Biopython code that builds the backbone (N, CA, C, O; Angstrom):
import numpy as np
from Bio.PDB.StructureBuilder import StructureBuilder

atoms = [
    (1, "MET", "N", (58.699, -40.536, -34.814)),
    (1, "MET", "CA", (59.481, -40.747, -33.634)),
    (1, "MET", "C", (58.639, -41.397, -32.559)),
    (1, "MET", "O", (59.107, -42.283, -31.845)),
    (2, "LYS", "N", (57.403, -40.962, -32.443)),
    (2, "LYS", "CA", (56.540, -41.554, -31.432)),
    (2, "LYS", "C", (56.287, -43.014, -31.726)),
    (2, "LYS", "O", (56.132, -43.831, -30.818)),
    (3, "HIS", "N", (56.248, -43.333, -33.018)),
    (3, "HIS", "CA", (56.026, -44.713, -33.390)),
    (3, "HIS", "C", (57.204, -45.589, -32.916)),
    (3, "HIS", "O", (57.000, -46.703, -32.434)),
    (4, "PHE", "N", (58.422, -45.077, -33.057)),
    (4, "PHE", "CA", (59.615, -45.802, -32.623)),
    (4, "PHE", "C", (59.644, -45.969, -31.102)),
    (4, "PHE", "O", (59.978, -47.040, -30.596)),
    (5, "GLU", "N", (59.297, -44.916, -30.387)),
    (5, "GLU", "CA", (59.273, -44.993, -28.932)),
    (5, "GLU", "C", (58.209, -45.950, -28.448)),
    (5, "GLU", "O", (58.420, -46.672, -27.474)),
    (6, "ALA", "N", (57.093, -45.967, -29.099)),
    (6, "ALA", "CA", (56.030, -46.878, -28.692)),
    (6, "ALA", "C", (56.397, -48.317, -28.996)),
    (6, "ALA", "O", (56.032, -49.225, -28.249)),
    (7, "LYS", "N", (57.118, -48.529, -30.088)),
    (7, "LYS", "CA", (57.505, -49.883, -30.481)),
    (7, "LYS", "C", (58.555, -50.458, -29.533)),
    (7, "LYS", "O", (58.489, -51.641, -29.199)),
    (8, "ASN", "N", (59.511, -49.661, -29.094)),
    (8, "ASN", "CA", (60.598, -50.118, -28.232)),
    (8, "ASN", "C", (60.314, -49.912, -26.747)),
    (8, "ASN", "O", (61.191, -50.157, -25.919)),
    (9, "ALA", "N", (59.152, -49.482, -26.403)),
    (9, "ALA", "CA", (58.834, -49.229, -24.997)),
    (9, "ALA", "C", (58.876, -50.524, -24.190)),
    (9, "ALA", "O", (59.243, -50.507, -23.015)),
    (10, "GLY", "N", (58.515, -51.620, -24.792)),
    (10, "GLY", "CA", (58.539, -52.904, -24.084)),
    (10, "GLY", "C", (59.941, -53.442, -23.871)),
    (10, "GLY", "O", (60.144, -54.257, -22.970)),
    (11, "ASN", "N", (60.919, -53.019, -24.666)),
    (11, "ASN", "CA", (62.289, -53.516, -24.552)),
    (11, "ASN", "C", (63.113, -52.753, -23.532)),
    (11, "ASN", "O", (64.175, -53.234, -23.136)),
    (12, "ASN", "N", (62.676, -51.599, -23.095)),
    (12, "ASN", "CA", (63.438, -50.778, -22.160)),
    (12, "ASN", "C", (63.070, -51.052, -20.709)),
    (12, "ASN", "O", (63.282, -50.200, -19.846)),
    (13, "LYS", "N", (62.539, -52.191, -20.440)),
    (13, "LYS", "CA", (62.191, -52.528, -19.055)),
    (13, "LYS", "C", (63.476, -52.683, -18.236)),
    (13, "LYS", "O", (64.474, -53.227, -18.710)),
    (14, "THR", "N", (63.427, -52.213, -17.052)),
    (14, "THR", "CA", (64.558, -52.445, -16.162)),
    (14, "THR", "C", (64.411, -53.833, -15.573)),
    (14, "THR", "O", (63.328, -54.228, -15.141)),
    (15, "ARG", "N", (65.495, -54.559, -15.561)),
    (15, "ARG", "CA", (65.442, -55.939, -15.069)),
    (15, "ARG", "C", (65.720, -55.937, -13.575)),
    (15, "ARG", "O", (66.862, -55.767, -13.149)),
    (16, "GLU", "N", (64.729, -56.115, -12.826)),
    (16, "GLU", "CA", (64.868, -56.210, -11.383)),
    (16, "GLU", "C", (64.506, -57.616, -10.934)),
    (16, "GLU", "O", (64.005, -57.814, -9.827)),
    (17, "GLU", "N", (64.755, -58.567, -11.776)),
    (17, "GLU", "CA", (64.438, -59.947, -11.429)),
    (17, "GLU", "C", (65.501, -60.491, -10.477)),
    (17, "GLU", "O", (66.666, -60.100, -10.548)),
    (18, "ASN", "N", (65.103, -61.367, -9.613)),
    (18, "ASN", "CA", (66.044, -62.028, -8.712)),
    (18, "ASN", "C", (66.805, -63.099, -9.490)),
    (18, "ASN", "O", (66.268, -63.697, -10.422)),
    (19, "PRO", "N", (68.078, -63.341, -9.095)),
    (19, "PRO", "CA", (68.808, -64.421, -9.767)),
    (19, "PRO", "C", (68.164, -65.766, -9.422)),
    (19, "PRO", "O", (67.470, -65.888, -8.413)),
    (20, "PRO", "N", (68.391, -66.736, -10.239)),
    (20, "PRO", "CA", (67.783, -68.041, -9.967)),
    (20, "PRO", "C", (68.279, -68.624, -8.645)),
    (20, "PRO", "O", (69.392, -68.325, -8.214)),
    (21, "ARG", "N", (67.463, -69.449, -8.005)),
    (21, "ARG", "CA", (67.772, -70.042, -6.688)),
    (21, "ARG", "C", (68.986, -70.966, -6.768)),
    (21, "ARG", "O", (69.784, -71.011, -5.832)),
    (22, "TYR", "N", (69.136, -71.694, -7.853)),
    (22, "TYR", "CA", (70.250, -72.632, -7.971)),
    (22, "TYR", "C", (71.595, -71.923, -8.004)),
    (22, "TYR", "O", (72.612, -72.510, -7.634)),
    (23, "LEU", "N", (71.614, -70.671, -8.442)),
    (23, "LEU", "CA", (72.870, -69.925, -8.489)),
    (23, "LEU", "C", (73.404, -69.690, -7.077)),
    (23, "LEU", "O", (74.597, -69.870, -6.836)),
    (24, "PHE", "N", (72.564, -69.300, -6.166)),
    (24, "PHE", "CA", (72.982, -69.101, -4.774)),
    (24, "PHE", "C", (73.464, -70.416, -4.168)),
    (24, "PHE", "O", (74.472, -70.441, -3.462)),
    (25, "GLU", "N", (72.753, -71.503, -4.436)),
    (25, "GLU", "CA", (73.154, -72.810, -3.898)),
    (25, "GLU", "C", (74.489, -73.254, -4.466)),
    (25, "GLU", "O", (75.311, -73.822, -3.747)),
    (26, "ARG", "N", (74.713, -73.004, -5.748)),
    (26, "ARG", "CA", (75.998, -73.387, -6.348)),
    (26, "ARG", "C", (77.143, -72.580, -5.757)),
    (26, "ARG", "O", (78.227, -73.114, -5.518)),
    (27, "ILE", "N", (76.902, -71.290, -5.521)),
    (27, "ILE", "CA", (77.951, -70.453, -4.924)),
    (27, "ILE", "C", (78.257, -70.917, -3.504)),
    (27, "ILE", "O", (79.423, -71.011, -3.120)),
    (28, "MET", "N", (77.225, -71.206, -2.726)),
    (28, "MET", "CA", (77.444, -71.666, -1.346)),
    (28, "MET", "C", (78.122, -73.037, -1.326)),
    (28, "MET", "O", (78.986, -73.283, -0.485)),
    (29, "ASP", "N", (77.745, -73.924, -2.232)),
    (29, "ASP", "CA", (78.406, -75.227, -2.313)),
    (29, "ASP", "C", (79.882, -75.076, -2.650)),
    (29, "ASP", "O", (80.724, -75.791, -2.107)),
    (30, "ARG", "N", (80.187, -74.163, -3.528)),
    (30, "ARG", "CA", (81.584, -73.931, -3.892)),
    (30, "ARG", "C", (82.378, -73.373, -2.709)),
    (30, "ARG", "O", (83.522, -73.768, -2.486)),
    (31, "ILE", "N", (81.777, -72.464, -1.958)),
    (31, "ILE", "CA", (82.446, -71.910, -0.771)),
    (31, "ILE", "C", (82.709, -73.012, 0.242)),
    (31, "ILE", "O", (83.805, -73.085, 0.797)),
    (32, "TRP", "N", (81.723, -73.876, 0.495)),
    (32, "TRP", "CA", (81.906, -74.955, 1.462)),
    (32, "TRP", "C", (82.942, -75.965, 0.981)),
    (32, "TRP", "O", (83.719, -76.491, 1.778)),
    (33, "SER", "N", (82.953, -76.233, -0.314)),
    (33, "SER", "CA", (83.954, -77.180, -0.819)),
    (33, "SER", "C", (85.359, -76.599, -0.702)),
    (33, "SER", "O", (86.305, -77.339, -0.434)),
    (34, "GLU", "N", (85.515, -75.306, -0.895)),
    (34, "GLU", "CA", (86.827, -74.671, -0.711)),
    (34, "GLU", "C", (87.258, -74.723, 0.753)),
    (34, "GLU", "O", (88.431, -74.945, 1.052)),
    (35, "LYS", "N", (86.307, -74.517, 1.661)),
    (35, "LYS", "CA", (86.639, -74.620, 3.092)),
    (35, "LYS", "C", (87.062, -76.029, 3.452)),
    (35, "LYS", "O", (88.026, -76.221, 4.192)),
    (36, "ARG", "N", (86.345, -77.017, 2.931)),
    (36, "ARG", "CA", (86.711, -78.410, 3.206)),
    (36, "ARG", "C", (88.065, -78.747, 2.613)),
    (36, "ARG", "O", (88.856, -79.456, 3.236)),
    (37, "LEU", "N", (88.340, -78.250, 1.419)),
    (37, "LEU", "CA", (89.624, -78.498, 0.778)),
    (37, "LEU", "C", (90.761, -77.876, 1.575)),
    (37, "LEU", "O", (91.812, -78.496, 1.738)),
    (38, "THR", "N", (90.569, -76.676, 2.066)),
    (38, "THR", "CA", (91.587, -76.014, 2.887)),
    (38, "THR", "C", (91.815, -76.786, 4.182)),
    (38, "THR", "O", (92.956, -76.961, 4.611)),
    (39, "ALA", "N", (90.739, -77.245, 4.802)),
    (39, "ALA", "CA", (90.875, -78.015, 6.041)),
    (39, "ALA", "C", (91.577, -79.341, 5.784)),
    (39, "ALA", "O", (92.413, -79.762, 6.583)),
    (40, "SER", "N", (91.253, -79.996, 4.692)),
    (40, "SER", "CA", (91.893, -81.280, 4.407)),
    (40, "SER", "C", (93.367, -81.090, 4.053)),
    (40, "SER", "O", (94.192, -81.935, 4.398)),
    (41, "ARG", "N", (93.710, -80.004, 3.376)),
    (41, "ARG", "CA", (95.125, -79.735, 3.097)),
    (41, "ARG", "C", (95.889, -79.500, 4.393)),
    (41, "ARG", "O", (97.017, -79.971, 4.543)),
    (42, "ARG", "N", (95.286, -78.780, 5.325)),
    (42, "ARG", "CA", (95.929, -78.533, 6.611)),
    (42, "ARG", "C", (96.144, -79.860, 7.355)),
    (42, "ARG", "O", (97.197, -80.082, 7.954)),
    (43, "LYS", "N", (95.136, -80.731, 7.308)),
    (43, "LYS", "CA", (95.273, -82.026, 7.969)),
    (43, "LYS", "C", (96.372, -82.860, 7.331)),
    (43, "LYS", "O", (97.113, -83.546, 8.035)),
    (44, "VAL", "N", (96.489, -82.812, 6.019)),
    (44, "VAL", "CA", (97.541, -83.564, 5.338)),
    (44, "VAL", "C", (98.921, -83.053, 5.751)),
    (44, "VAL", "O", (99.841, -83.848, 5.942)),
    (45, "VAL", "N", (99.070, -81.757, 5.890)),
    (45, "VAL", "CA", (100.356, -81.194, 6.307)),
    (45, "VAL", "C", (100.688, -81.640, 7.730)),
    (45, "VAL", "O", (101.812, -82.061, 8.004)),
    (46, "TYR", "N", (99.712, -81.550, 8.634)),
    (46, "TYR", "CA", (99.946, -81.986, 10.011)),
    (46, "TYR", "C", (100.268, -83.471, 10.073)),
    (46, "TYR", "O", (101.164, -83.886, 10.809)),
    (47, "PHE", "N", (99.540, -84.269, 9.303)),
    (47, "PHE", "CA", (99.785, -85.707, 9.289)),
    (47, "PHE", "C", (101.174, -86.018, 8.746)),
    (47, "PHE", "O", (101.857, -86.897, 9.271)),
    (48, "SER", "N", (101.598, -85.317, 7.712)),
    (48, "SER", "CA", (102.922, -85.552, 7.133)),
    (48, "SER", "C", (104.029, -85.212, 8.128)),
    (48, "SER", "O", (105.017, -85.938, 8.239)),
    (49, "ILE", "N", (103.861, -84.119, 8.839)),
    (49, "ILE", "CA", (104.865, -83.738, 9.841)),
    (49, "ILE", "C", (104.908, -84.778, 10.962)),
    (49, "ILE", "O", (105.986, -85.187, 11.393)),
    (50, "ALA", "N", (103.740, -85.200, 11.428)),
    (50, "ALA", "CA", (103.694, -86.199, 12.497)),
    (50, "ALA", "C", (104.267, -87.539, 12.034)),
    (50, "ALA", "O", (104.965, -88.211, 12.794)),
    (51, "LEU", "N", (103.977, -87.926, 10.800)),
    (51, "LEU", "CA", (104.498, -89.185, 10.274)),
    (51, "LEU", "C", (106.012, -89.136, 10.146)),
    (51, "LEU", "O", (106.699, -90.092, 10.505)),
    (52, "GLY", "N", (106.531, -88.039, 9.640)),
    (52, "GLY", "CA", (107.989, -87.908, 9.519)),
    (52, "GLY", "C", (108.678, -87.949, 10.868)),
    (52, "GLY", "O", (109.703, -88.611, 11.028)),
    (53, "THR", "N", (108.124, -87.252, 11.828)),
    (53, "THR", "CA", (108.697, -87.258, 13.173)),
    (53, "THR", "C", (108.630, -88.652, 13.793)),
    (53, "THR", "O", (109.584, -89.102, 14.427)),
    (54, "SER", "N", (107.515, -89.322, 13.611)),
    (54, "SER", "CA", (107.363, -90.667, 14.159)),
    (54, "SER", "C", (108.327, -91.651, 13.503)),
    (54, "SER", "O", (108.889, -92.515, 14.176)),
    (55, "LEU", "N", (108.519, -91.521, 12.198)),
    (55, "LEU", "CA", (109.467, -92.409, 11.521)),
    (55, "LEU", "C", (110.893, -92.192, 12.015)),
    (55, "LEU", "O", (111.641, -93.150, 12.214)),
    (56, "VAL", "N", (111.260, -90.945, 12.208)),
    (56, "VAL", "CA", (112.604, -90.660, 12.722)),
    (56, "VAL", "C", (112.763, -91.237, 14.129)),
    (56, "VAL", "O", (113.798, -91.825, 14.446)),
    (57, "ALA", "N", (111.740, -91.071, 14.973)),
    (57, "ALA", "CA", (111.800, -91.620, 16.333)),
    (57, "ALA", "C", (111.840, -93.149, 16.298)),
    (57, "ALA", "O", (112.561, -93.765, 17.082)),
    (58, "PHE", "N", (111.081, -93.755, 15.407)),
    (58, "PHE", "CA", (111.066, -95.217, 15.309)),
    (58, "PHE", "C", (112.418, -95.746, 14.849)),
    (58, "PHE", "O", (112.915, -96.733, 15.391)),
    (59, "LEU", "N", (113.013, -95.101, 13.858)),
    (59, "LEU", "CA", (114.328, -95.549, 13.390)),
    (59, "LEU", "C", (115.385, -95.357, 14.475)),
    (59, "LEU", "O", (116.265, -96.202, 14.638)),
    (60, "GLY", "N", (115.304, -94.259, 15.212)),
    (60, "GLY", "CA", (116.233, -94.057, 16.327)),
    (60, "GLY", "C", (116.067, -95.109, 17.405)),
    (60, "GLY", "O", (117.051, -95.582, 17.974)),
    (61, "ALA", "N", (114.827, -95.475, 17.686)),
    (61, "ALA", "CA", (114.579, -96.516, 18.685)),
    (61, "ALA", "C", (115.078, -97.869, 18.197)),
    (61, "ALA", "O", (115.567, -98.669, 18.995)),
    (62, "CYS", "N", (114.964, -98.137, 16.899)),
    (62, "CYS", "CA", (115.484, -99.398, 16.347)),
    (62, "CYS", "C", (117.001, -99.478, 16.490)),
    (62, "CYS", "O", (117.546, -100.516, 16.863)),
    (63, "VAL", "N", (117.668, -98.382, 16.192)),
    (63, "VAL", "CA", (119.129, -98.355, 16.321)),
    (63, "VAL", "C", (119.536, -98.513, 17.787)),
    (63, "VAL", "O", (120.486, -99.236, 18.087)),
    (64, "ALA", "N", (118.834, -97.849, 18.693)),
    (64, "ALA", "CA", (119.143, -97.963, 20.123)),
    (64, "ALA", "C", (118.914, -99.391, 20.608)),
    (64, "ALA", "O", (119.713, -99.910, 21.388)),
    (65, "LEU", "N", (117.838, -100.031, 20.160)),
    (65, "LEU", "CA", (117.576, -101.416, 20.551)),
    (65, "LEU", "C", (118.640, -102.350, 19.991)),
    (65, "LEU", "O", (119.085, -103.266, 20.681)),
    (66, "GLN", "N", (119.043, -102.129, 18.765)),
    (66, "GLN", "CA", (120.082, -102.965, 18.168)),
    (66, "GLN", "C", (121.385, -102.857, 18.953)),
    (66, "GLN", "O", (122.027, -103.867, 19.239)),
    (67, "ASN", "N", (121.774, -101.633, 19.299)),
    (67, "ASN", "CA", (123.000, -101.443, 20.083)),
    (67, "ASN", "C", (122.886, -102.094, 21.457)),
    (67, "ASN", "O", (123.842, -102.705, 21.936)),
    (68, "ALA", "N", (121.727, -101.966, 22.092)),
    (68, "ALA", "CA", (121.540, -102.559, 23.415)),
    (68, "ALA", "C", (121.544, -104.084, 23.341)),
    (68, "ALA", "O", (122.065, -104.745, 24.240)),
    (69, "LEU", "N", (120.974, -104.643, 22.288)),
    (69, "LEU", "CA", (120.976, -106.105, 22.151)),
    (69, "LEU", "C", (122.384, -106.641, 21.930)),
    (69, "LEU", "O", (122.735, -107.693, 22.465)),
    (70, "PHE", "N", (123.194, -105.935, 21.150)),
    (70, "PHE", "CA", (124.560, -106.393, 20.920)),
    (70, "PHE", "C", (125.415, -106.292, 22.179)),
    (70, "PHE", "O", (126.350, -107.074, 22.351)),
    (71, "GLN", "N", (125.112, -105.346, 23.059)),
    (71, "GLN", "CA", (125.886, -105.196, 24.282)),
    (71, "GLN", "C", (125.427, -106.158, 25.377)),
    (71, "GLN", "O", (126.175, -106.418, 26.319)),
    (72, "SER", "N", (124.231, -106.679, 25.270)),
    (72, "SER", "CA", (123.740, -107.581, 26.311)),
    (72, "SER", "C", (124.210, -109.008, 26.032)),
    (72, "SER", "O", (124.798, -109.296, 24.990)),
    (73, "GLU", "N", (123.942, -109.873, 26.970)),
    (73, "GLU", "CA", (124.320, -111.285, 26.855)),
    (73, "GLU", "C", (123.206, -112.123, 26.233)),
    (73, "GLU", "O", (123.251, -113.352, 26.287)),
    (74, "LEU", "N", (122.226, -111.480, 25.656)),
    (74, "LEU", "CA", (121.056, -112.180, 25.151)),
    (74, "LEU", "C", (121.405, -113.123, 24.008)),
    (74, "LEU", "O", (120.898, -114.244, 23.977)),
    (75, "PHE", "N", (122.237, -112.719, 23.083)),
    (75, "PHE", "CA", (122.567, -113.577, 21.952)),
    (75, "PHE", "C", (123.359, -114.803, 22.391)),
    (75, "PHE", "O", (123.191, -115.889, 21.835)),
    (76, "LYS", "N", (124.210, -114.629, 23.374)),
    (76, "LYS", "CA", (124.949, -115.784, 23.888)),
    (76, "LYS", "C", (124.004, -116.772, 24.558)),
    (76, "LYS", "O", (124.153, -117.985, 24.408)),
    (77, "ALA", "N", (123.029, -116.248, 25.298)),
    (77, "ALA", "CA", (122.070, -117.123, 25.963)),
    (77, "ALA", "C", (121.179, -117.830, 24.949)),
    (77, "ALA", "O", (120.886, -119.016, 25.101)),
    (78, "LEU", "N", (120.755, -117.120, 23.933)),
    (78, "LEU", "CA", (119.905, -117.748, 22.924)),
    (78, "LEU", "C", (120.670, -118.745, 22.066)),
    (78, "LEU", "O", (120.084, -119.713, 21.582)),
    (79, "SER", "N", (121.954, -118.529, 21.868)),
    (79, "SER", "CA", (122.738, -119.510, 21.110)),
    (79, "SER", "C", (122.907, -120.806, 21.898)),
    (79, "SER", "O", (123.138, -121.861, 21.308)),
    (80, "LEU", "N", (122.795, -120.737, 23.216)),
    (80, "LEU", "CA", (122.869, -121.944, 24.040)),
    (80, "LEU", "C", (121.718, -122.910, 23.727)),
    (80, "LEU", "O", (121.868, -124.120, 23.896)),
    (81, "ILE", "N", (120.597, -122.396, 23.281)),
    (81, "ILE", "CA", (119.463, -123.252, 22.907)),
    (81, "ILE", "C", (119.864, -124.195, 21.777)),
    (81, "ILE", "O", (119.453, -125.356, 21.766)),
    (82, "PHE", "N", (120.653, -123.713, 20.838)),
    (82, "PHE", "CA", (121.047, -124.535, 19.696)),
    (82, "PHE", "C", (122.239, -125.432, 20.008)),
    (82, "PHE", "O", (122.357, -126.520, 19.444)),
    (83, "TYR", "N", (123.118, -124.993, 20.894)),
    (83, "TYR", "CA", (124.301, -125.786, 21.206)),
    (83, "TYR", "C", (124.017, -126.882, 22.227)),
    (83, "TYR", "O", (124.513, -127.999, 22.079)),
    (84, "ASP", "N", (123.241, -126.590, 23.247)),
    (84, "ASP", "CA", (122.965, -127.570, 24.302)),
    (84, "ASP", "C", (121.504, -127.446, 24.742)),
    (84, "ASP", "O", (121.218, -126.880, 25.797)),
    (85, "PRO", "N", (120.587, -127.972, 23.935)),
    (85, "PRO", "CA", (119.173, -127.854, 24.301)),
    (85, "PRO", "C", (118.816, -128.650, 25.549)),
    (85, "PRO", "O", (117.863, -128.302, 26.247)),
    (86, "GLY", "N", (119.559, -129.706, 25.843)),
    (86, "GLY", "CA", (119.290, -130.501, 27.042)),
    (86, "GLY", "C", (119.490, -129.700, 28.310)),
    (86, "GLY", "O", (118.696, -129.802, 29.244)),
    (87, "ALA", "N", (120.558, -128.894, 28.349)),
    (87, "ALA", "CA", (120.829, -128.066, 29.521)),
    (87, "ALA", "C", (119.758, -126.979, 29.668)),
    (87, "ALA", "O", (119.381, -126.620, 30.784)),
    (88, "VAL", "N", (119.281, -126.472, 28.563)),
    (88, "VAL", "CA", (118.244, -125.440, 28.614)),
    (88, "VAL", "C", (116.936, -126.043, 29.121)),
    (88, "VAL", "O", (116.235, -125.430, 29.926)),
    (89, "VAL", "N", (116.611, -127.250, 28.646)),
    (89, "VAL", "CA", (115.365, -127.899, 29.066)),
    (89, "VAL", "C", (115.432, -128.283, 30.542)),
    (89, "VAL", "O", (114.442, -128.156, 31.262)),
    (90, "SER", "N", (116.591, -128.749, 30.992)),
    (90, "SER", "CA", (116.693, -129.179, 32.383)),
    (90, "SER", "C", (116.590, -127.997, 33.363)),
    (90, "SER", "O", (116.065, -128.150, 34.466)),
    (91, "SER", "N", (117.078, -126.854, 32.971)),
    (91, "SER", "CA", (116.977, -125.686, 33.852)),
    (91, "SER", "C", (116.263, -124.545, 33.112)),
    (91, "SER", "O", (116.795, -123.443, 32.977)),
    (92, "TRP", "N", (115.067, -124.834, 32.645)),
    (92, "TRP", "CA", (114.347, -123.878, 31.812)),
    (92, "TRP", "C", (113.898, -122.646, 32.586)),
    (92, "TRP", "O", (113.820, -121.557, 32.018)),
    (93, "ARG", "N", (113.603, -122.801, 33.872)),
    (93, "ARG", "CA", (113.196, -121.620, 34.651)),
    (93, "ARG", "C", (114.350, -120.636, 34.816)),
    (93, "ARG", "O", (114.198, -119.434, 34.595)),
    (94, "ASP", "N", (115.491, -121.162, 35.202)),
    (94, "ASP", "CA", (116.659, -120.285, 35.355)),
    (94, "ASP", "C", (117.045, -119.658, 34.013)),
    (94, "ASP", "O", (117.411, -118.485, 33.942)),
    (95, "PHE", "N", (116.955, -120.456, 32.961)),
    (95, "PHE", "CA", (117.278, -119.936, 31.635)),
    (95, "PHE", "C", (116.285, -118.837, 31.237)),
    (95, "PHE", "O", (116.683, -117.808, 30.691)),
    (96, "GLY", "N", (115.015, -119.052, 31.507)),
    (96, "GLY", "CA", (113.997, -118.047, 31.204)),
    (96, "GLY", "C", (114.227, -116.758, 31.974)),
    (96, "GLY", "O", (114.103, -115.670, 31.411)),
    (97, "TYR", "N", (114.561, -116.866, 33.257)),
    (97, "TYR", "CA", (114.853, -115.666, 34.049)),
    (97, "TYR", "C", (116.077, -114.933, 33.508)),
    (97, "TYR", "O", (116.106, -113.704, 33.445)),
    (98, "PHE", "N", (117.086, -115.712, 33.120)),
    (98, "PHE", "CA", (118.293, -115.092, 32.587)),
    (98, "PHE", "C", (117.999, -114.330, 31.288)),
    (98, "PHE", "O", (118.486, -113.217, 31.087)),
    (99, "VAL", "N", (117.201, -114.943, 30.418)),
    (99, "VAL", "CA", (116.851, -114.274, 29.158)),
    (99, "VAL", "C", (116.047, -113.003, 29.429)),
    (99, "VAL", "O", (116.290, -111.971, 28.804)),
    (100, "LEU", "N", (115.092, -113.073, 30.356)),
    (100, "LEU", "CA", (114.295, -111.889, 30.681)),
    (100, "LEU", "C", (115.140, -110.789, 31.306)),
    (100, "LEU", "O", (114.933, -109.607, 31.029)),
    (101, "GLU", "N", (116.092, -111.178, 32.151)),
    (101, "GLU", "CA", (116.949, -110.175, 32.778)),
    (101, "GLU", "C", (117.926, -109.547, 31.796)),
    (101, "GLU", "O", (118.340, -108.401, 31.974)),
    (102, "SER", "N", (118.291, -110.289, 30.769)),
    (102, "SER", "CA", (119.266, -109.747, 29.825)),
    (102, "SER", "C", (118.619, -108.942, 28.696)),
    (102, "SER", "O", (119.322, -108.358, 27.871)),
    (103, "LEU", "N", (117.285, -108.908, 28.657)),
    (103, "LEU", "CA", (116.609, -108.082, 27.661)),
    (103, "LEU", "C", (116.808, -106.595, 27.985)),
    (103, "LEU", "O", (116.698, -106.196, 29.144)),
    (104, "PRO", "N", (117.093, -105.795, 26.994)),
    (104, "PRO", "CA", (117.197, -104.344, 27.230)),
    (104, "PRO", "C", (115.788, -103.738, 27.299)),
    (104, "PRO", "O", (115.218, -103.370, 26.272)),
    (105, "ALA", "N", (115.243, -103.639, 28.486)),
    (105, "ALA", "CA", (113.841, -103.243, 28.675)),
    (105, "ALA", "C", (113.578, -101.802, 28.251)),
    (105, "ALA", "O", (112.557, -101.516, 27.626)),
    (106, "ILE", "N", (114.478, -100.908, 28.581)),
    (106, "ILE", "CA", (114.258, -99.497, 28.248)),
    (106, "ILE", "C", (114.227, -99.307, 26.729)),
    (106, "ILE", "O", (113.398, -98.559, 26.210)),
    (107, "SER", "N", (115.119, -99.977, 26.031)),
    (107, "SER", "CA", (115.134, -99.854, 24.570)),
    (107, "SER", "C", (113.884, -100.483, 23.962)),
    (107, "SER", "O", (113.339, -99.958, 22.991)),
    (108, "LEU", "N", (113.427, -101.595, 24.521)),
    (108, "LEU", "CA", (112.191, -102.214, 24.036)),
    (108, "LEU", "C", (110.983, -101.313, 24.276)),
    (108, "LEU", "O", (110.113, -101.190, 23.414)),
    (109, "ILE", "N", (110.933, -100.693, 25.432)),
    (109, "ILE", "CA", (109.832, -99.770, 25.727)),
    (109, "ILE", "C", (109.864, -98.587, 24.765)),
    (109, "ILE", "O", (108.823, -98.161, 24.266)),
    (110, "GLY", "N", (111.052, -98.059, 24.506)),
    (110, "GLY", "CA", (111.179, -96.957, 23.558)),
    (110, "GLY", "C", (110.750, -97.356, 22.159)),
    (110, "GLY", "O", (110.086, -96.583, 21.467)),
    (111, "LEU", "N", (111.125, -98.556, 21.736)),
    (111, "LEU", "CA", (110.725, -99.033, 20.411)),
    (111, "LEU", "C", (109.217, -99.228, 20.330)),
    (111, "LEU", "O", (108.598, -98.845, 19.337)),
    (112, "LEU", "N", (108.625, -99.813, 21.351)),
    (112, "LEU", "CA", (107.182, -100.025, 21.347)),
    (112, "LEU", "C", (106.412, -98.705, 21.412)),
    (112, "LEU", "O", (105.360, -98.566, 20.788)),
    (113, "ALA", "N", (106.932, -97.750, 22.158)),
    (113, "ALA", "CA", (106.279, -96.427, 22.218)),
    (113, "ALA", "C", (106.348, -95.726, 20.859)),
    (113, "ALA", "O", (105.365, -95.132, 20.416)),
    (114, "ALA", "N", (107.500, -95.796, 20.204)),
    (114, "ALA", "CA", (107.634, -95.173, 18.879)),
    (114, "ALA", "C", (106.747, -95.887, 17.867)),
    (114, "ALA", "O", (106.165, -95.246, 16.992)),
    (115, "LEU", "N", (106.639, -97.203, 17.978)),
    (115, "LEU", "CA", (105.768, -97.960, 17.083)),
    (115, "LEU", "C", (104.308, -97.613, 17.318)),
    (115, "LEU", "O", (103.532, -97.500, 16.369)),
    (116, "PHE", "N", (103.932, -97.444, 18.573)),
    (116, "PHE", "CA", (102.546, -97.063, 18.899)),
    (116, "PHE", "C", (102.206, -95.691, 18.331)),
    (116, "PHE", "O", (101.135, -95.497, 17.756)),
    (117, "VAL", "N", (103.116, -94.749, 18.495)),
    (117, "VAL", "CA", (102.881, -93.397, 17.961)),
    (117, "VAL", "C", (102.824, -93.437, 16.429)),
    (117, "VAL", "O", (102.032, -92.721, 15.817)),
    (118, "LEU", "N", (103.651, -94.262, 15.823)),
    (118, "LEU", "CA", (103.660, -94.368, 14.371)),
    (118, "LEU", "C", (102.350, -94.962, 13.849)),
    (118, "LEU", "O", (101.840, -94.529, 12.815)),
    (119, "LEU", "N", (101.811, -95.943, 14.555)),
    (119, "LEU", "CA", (100.588, -96.592, 14.092)),
    (119, "LEU", "C", (99.339, -95.790, 14.418)),
    (119, "LEU", "O", (98.330, -95.907, 13.722)),
    (120, "VAL", "N", (99.391, -94.985, 15.458)),
    (120, "VAL", "CA", (98.210, -94.200, 15.813)),
    (120, "VAL", "C", (98.263, -92.931, 15.056)),
    (120, "VAL", "O", (97.369, -92.095, 15.188)),
]
sb = StructureBuilder()
sb.init_structure("model")
sb.init_model(0)
sb.init_chain("A")
sb.init_seg("    ")
for serial, (resi, resn, name, xyz) in enumerate(atoms, 1):
    if name == "N":
        sb.init_residue(resn, " ", resi, " ")
    sb.init_atom(name, np.array(xyz, "f"), 0.0, 1.0, " ", f" {name:<3s}", serial, name[0])
structure = sb.get_structure()
């Protein structure tokens, strides 16, 4: 029996060795990658919500601009360029003022604001 105990005495060592250094680094890298993944998923959700809202606002602004353009005299004034270009050239300042005054400014501002928000 003593012979057996003496033979196996070297195998009964308690292992109090530290884990390898790369194991700690791999665990920490995995934790950081999970944090980055969670943050990027959150950003994607926020971006998707903002994009959807911006698209809805942009489409609404397009419809509002279309309605305002049809109600204004702008198309009639612009068609005058093709029907009587001589009259437009002779009084180009008055024609330019008329076109600028007949533009639906509020709808254009709304469309440009929605476009700016959509692009940013």
